[in-house]
C-alpha positions as CSV (number, residue, x, y, z in Angstrom):
1,M,79.9,117.7,122.8
2,I,78.8,118.8,126.3
3,E,78.3,122.6,124.8
4,V,76.4,121.5,121.4
5,L,74.0,119.5,124.5
6,S,73.7,122.6,126.5
7,I,72.5,124.4,123.8
8,V,70.1,122.4,122.0
9,F,68.6,121.0,125.6
10,P,66.4,123.8,126.8
11,V,65.1,123.9,122.9
12,F,64.3,120.5,122.7
13,A,63.1,120.2,126.7
14,I,60.2,123.2,125.7
15,V,59.2,121.4,122.9
16,L,58.5,118.0,124.8
17,A,56.9,120.0,128.0
18,G,54.6,121.3,125.1
19,Y,54.0,117.6,123.9
20,L,53.4,116.2,127.1
21,Y,51.5,118.7,128.2
22,S,49.2,118.6,125.4
23,R,49.2,114.4,125.5
24,R,47.9,115.1,129.0
25,Y,45.3,117.5,128.6
26,A,44.8,118.4,124.9
27,P,45.0,122.3,125.4
28,D,43.6,124.5,122.8
29,M,46.2,126.6,121.5
30,V,44.7,128.6,119.0
31,A,44.4,131.5,121.0
32,A,47.8,131.4,122.2
33,N,49.0,130.9,118.1
34,Q,47.5,134.3,117.6
35,L,48.1,135.9,120.5
36,N,52.1,135.1,119.2
37,L,51.2,135.8,115.8
38,E,50.0,139.2,116.4
39,V,51.3,140.6,119.0
40,F,54.2,138.7,120.9
41,T,56.8,138.1,117.8
42,P,55.2,141.4,116.1
43,A,56.7,142.6,119.6
44,L,60.2,140.7,119.3
45,I,60.8,141.9,115.6
46,F,60.3,145.7,116.4
47,S,62.5,145.3,119.3
48,V,65.2,143.6,117.4
49,L,65.0,145.9,114.4
50,A,64.3,148.9,116.4
51,A,67.3,148.4,119.1
52,E,70.3,151.0,119.0
53,G,73.4,150.2,116.9
54,F,70.8,148.2,114.4
55,D,72.6,148.0,110.8
56,L,70.3,146.9,108.3
57,G,73.1,147.0,105.5
58,E,75.1,144.7,107.6
59,Y,72.4,141.6,107.0
60,R,72.1,142.6,102.8
61,D,74.0,139.2,101.6
62,L,72.5,137.2,104.8
63,A,69.4,137.6,103.6
64,L,70.1,137.1,100.0
65,A,71.8,134.1,101.1
66,G,68.2,132.9,103.3
67,A,66.2,133.3,100.1
68,W,68.6,131.6,98.0
69,V,68.5,128.6,100.8
70,V,65.0,128.8,100.7
71,L,64.1,128.9,97.1
72,G,66.6,126.6,95.8
73,S,65.5,124.2,97.9
74,G,62.2,123.9,96.2
75,L,64.3,123.6,93.0
76,L,65.9,120.5,94.1
77,A,63.3,118.7,95.6
78,W,61.0,119.2,92.8
79,P,62.6,116.6,90.9
80,I,62.7,114.4,93.4
81,A,58.6,115.1,94.0
82,R,58.7,114.2,90.2
83,F,60.7,111.3,90.5
84,A,58.5,109.7,93.4
85,G,55.6,110.5,91.8
86,W,54.6,112.7,94.5
87,S,52.5,115.7,94.6
88,P,55.0,118.7,94.1
89,R,52.4,120.8,95.8
90,A,52.5,118.1,98.9
91,F,56.3,118.2,99.1
92,V,58.2,121.1,97.6
93,P,56.9,123.7,100.3
94,P,58.2,121.7,103.4
95,M,61.4,121.4,102.0
96,M,61.9,125.2,101.2
97,F,59.7,126.1,104.7
98,S,61.8,125.9,108.1
99,N,61.2,126.5,111.4
100,S,63.4,129.1,111.1
101,G,60.9,131.1,114.0
102,N,60.1,128.4,116.5
103,M,63.4,126.3,116.3
104,G,65.9,129.1,114.5
105,L,65.5,132.2,116.9
106,P,66.3,129.9,120.1
107,L,69.0,128.0,118.6
108,A,70.7,131.6,117.6
109,L,70.0,132.4,120.4
110,F,71.5,129.7,122.6
111,A,74.1,128.8,120.6
112,F,75.5,132.4,119.6
113,G,74.3,134.4,122.4
114,E,71.7,137.9,122.0
115,A,73.8,139.4,119.8
116,A,73.2,136.6,117.0
117,L,69.2,137.3,117.3
118,P,69.4,140.5,114.7
119,A,70.8,137.8,112.1
120,A,68.4,135.3,113.2
121,M,65.7,137.6,112.9
122,I,66.4,138.9,109.3
123,L,66.5,135.2,108.2
124,F,63.3,134.4,109.9
125,L,61.8,137.4,108.2
126,V,62.9,136.3,104.4
127,E,61.8,133.0,105.5
128,N,58.0,134.0,107.0
129,T,58.0,136.4,104.2
130,L,58.5,134.0,100.7
131,H,56.2,131.4,102.9
132,F,53.1,133.7,102.9
133,T,53.3,134.5,99.3
134,V,55.6,131.5,97.4
135,G,54.6,128.9,99.6
136,N,51.2,130.1,99.6
137,A,50.4,130.8,95.9
138,M,52.5,127.2,95.7
139,L,48.9,125.7,97.1
140,V,46.5,128.0,96.1
141,R,48.2,129.4,92.5
142,R,47.4,132.9,93.8
143,I,49.0,135.2,95.9
144,H,47.1,138.0,97.9
145,P,49.1,141.3,98.3
146,L,46.8,143.3,100.6
147,A,46.5,140.2,102.7
148,L,50.1,140.6,103.4
149,L,50.4,143.7,104.0
150,R,48.1,143.2,107.1
151,M,50.2,141.5,108.5
152,P,51.1,142.6,112.2
153,M,54.3,141.1,111.9
154,L,55.3,142.4,107.8
155,I,53.8,145.7,109.7
156,A,56.4,145.6,112.6
157,T,59.3,144.2,110.1
158,L,58.4,147.8,108.1
159,A,57.8,149.7,111.4
160,G,61.4,148.2,112.7
161,I,62.8,149.0,109.6
162,G,61.7,152.3,109.4
163,V,62.7,153.5,113.1
164,S,66.2,151.9,112.4
165,L,67.2,154.1,108.8
166,G,65.5,157.0,110.4
167,S,66.9,157.0,113.8
168,V,63.9,157.7,115.2
169,P,64.4,157.3,119.1
170,V,62.0,154.9,120.7
171,P,61.1,156.6,124.7
172,G,62.8,153.8,126.7
173,P,59.7,152.6,128.7
174,L,57.8,151.7,125.4
175,Y,60.2,150.2,124.3
176,Q,61.0,148.7,127.6
177,A,57.7,147.0,127.4
178,I,57.6,146.2,123.9
179,E,60.4,144.2,124.9
180,L,59.2,142.8,127.5
181,L,56.1,141.5,125.0
182,G,58.6,140.0,122.1
183,Q,60.6,137.9,125.1
184,I,57.1,136.1,125.8
185,A,57.3,134.8,121.5
186,I,60.5,132.1,121.7
187,P,59.6,129.7,124.9
188,L,55.9,130.4,123.1
189,M,56.7,129.5,120.1
190,L,58.5,125.9,121.0
191,F,56.1,125.1,123.6
192,S,53.1,125.5,120.8
193,L,55.2,122.9,118.4
194,G,55.4,120.3,120.5
195,V,51.1,120.7,121.2
196,R,51.1,120.9,117.5
197,L,53.2,118.0,117.3
198,T,50.5,115.2,118.9
199,S,48.0,116.0,116.4
200,I,50.6,114.8,113.6
201,S,50.6,111.3,112.1
202,L,53.1,109.0,110.5
203,T,50.4,107.5,108.1
204,D,52.7,108.4,105.2
205,W,56.0,107.4,106.5
206,R,57.9,107.0,103.8
207,I,57.7,110.5,101.9
208,G,58.2,111.8,105.8
209,T,61.5,109.5,105.3
210,V,63.0,111.4,102.1
211,G,61.9,114.9,103.6
212,A,63.8,114.6,106.7
213,A,66.7,113.4,104.9
214,V,66.2,116.0,102.0
215,A,65.5,119.0,103.5
216,P,68.6,119.8,105.9
217,L,70.6,118.3,102.9
218,S,69.9,120.7,100.8
219,G,69.5,123.2,102.8
220,V,73.4,122.9,104.1
221,L,74.4,122.3,100.4
222,L,72.9,126.1,99.7
223,A,74.2,127.1,102.4
224,G,77.7,126.2,102.3
225,L,77.5,127.0,98.7
226,A,76.2,131.3,99.1
227,V,78.9,131.3,102.1
228,S,81.6,130.7,99.2
229,A,80.0,132.8,96.9
230,L,79.3,135.9,99.4
231,Q,83.0,135.3,101.2
232,M,81.0,135.2,104.5
233,S,82.6,134.0,107.5
234,G,82.1,134.4,111.3
235,Q,78.8,134.0,112.9
236,Q,76.6,135.0,109.9
237,A,78.0,132.4,108.1
238,A,77.4,129.3,110.6
239,Q,74.1,130.5,111.3
240,L,73.2,130.5,108.1
241,I,74.3,127.0,107.7
242,L,72.0,126.4,111.0
243,F,69.3,128.1,108.9
244,G,69.9,125.5,106.3
245,A,69.6,122.5,108.7
246,L,66.5,123.5,110.4
247,P,63.5,121.1,109.7
248,P,60.1,121.7,108.1
249,A,57.7,124.1,109.4
250,V,54.7,123.2,111.3
251,L,53.1,125.8,109.9
252,N,53.1,123.6,106.0
253,Y,50.8,121.4,107.9
254,L,48.7,123.8,108.7
255,F,48.7,125.7,104.9
256,A,48.4,121.9,103.8
257,E,44.8,121.2,105.6
258,R,43.5,124.7,105.1
259,Y,43.8,123.9,101.6
260,N,43.6,119.8,101.1
261,V,46.4,119.9,99.5
262,A,48.1,116.1,100.6
263,P,47.7,117.0,104.3
264,N,48.3,114.1,106.2
265,Q,52.0,113.3,103.6
266,V,52.6,117.2,104.7
267,A,52.3,116.3,108.4
268,A,54.4,113.0,108.1
269,I,56.8,115.1,106.8
270,V,56.7,117.7,109.3
271,L,56.7,115.2,112.0
272,L,59.9,112.8,111.2
273,G,61.5,116.4,109.7
274,N,61.5,117.2,113.7
275,L,62.5,113.9,114.9
276,A,65.3,114.0,112.6
277,S,66.4,117.2,114.1
278,L,67.3,115.7,117.5
279,V,70.2,114.2,115.6
280,V,70.7,116.5,112.9
281,L,70.9,119.8,114.6
282,P,73.2,118.8,117.5
283,L,75.4,117.6,114.5
284,V,75.6,120.6,112.5
285,L,76.7,122.5,115.8
286,Y,79.0,120.5,116.6
287,I,80.7,121.3,113.6
288,L,80.4,124.6,113.4
289,L,81.1,125.5,117.3
């Protein structure tokens, strides 16, 4: 149990630092978040994918399993929303799209070491791509492919994959500079998550409570089925289970607010889901480790 606490403590400590700092000073994180989305996270993605020895084919099953967890969670959440009388557009996306960046990447790093970052990055890219396509279409009922192709994270992904598949040598000093930029991404994600949580209310606590239970249960269930069906084992299987247990992404709230799709309900789901992860994630890690 001490090992598990040592893994989750740095993650939640940085989130708490962001939360407490925001309560006292209310910082404007718009510029910092934009830099993280457009510079630091793309640099992290490229540095991991372009690293020497990265084998994209090794993660094919993991990518398929990650997509299965995301899309399957939506299918399981839809009838729950209809039965409870909630708008599926408000309830279903947070059940599908998790904090695979803010929490998934640092948890993988602390739990499994730097060697686990490529697998965590694959899951993050799968979840993030589906969020900006399927998730966005669920809210606005259309997809903008050209806008997706302009995303710095997708550009960095394609560039990193191209370098990896083509065995293109990246000059050492350039790679080190990109890698240094990427190292900013994870702690800034966590700090920003803490800041963002201060602006979320508990007005709709009922839907939030149900969402806090449904998200990890459905995710872990689907991840377990994928592990069994694909005969996955070892670290990738453990990371997929952890991926399934992650809480709803704060980005769900930002999208709901932007498109005016029950933002108060989505806010409650996100906040209570992340609070519940204080119990859920240590328990899952304890079982896995």
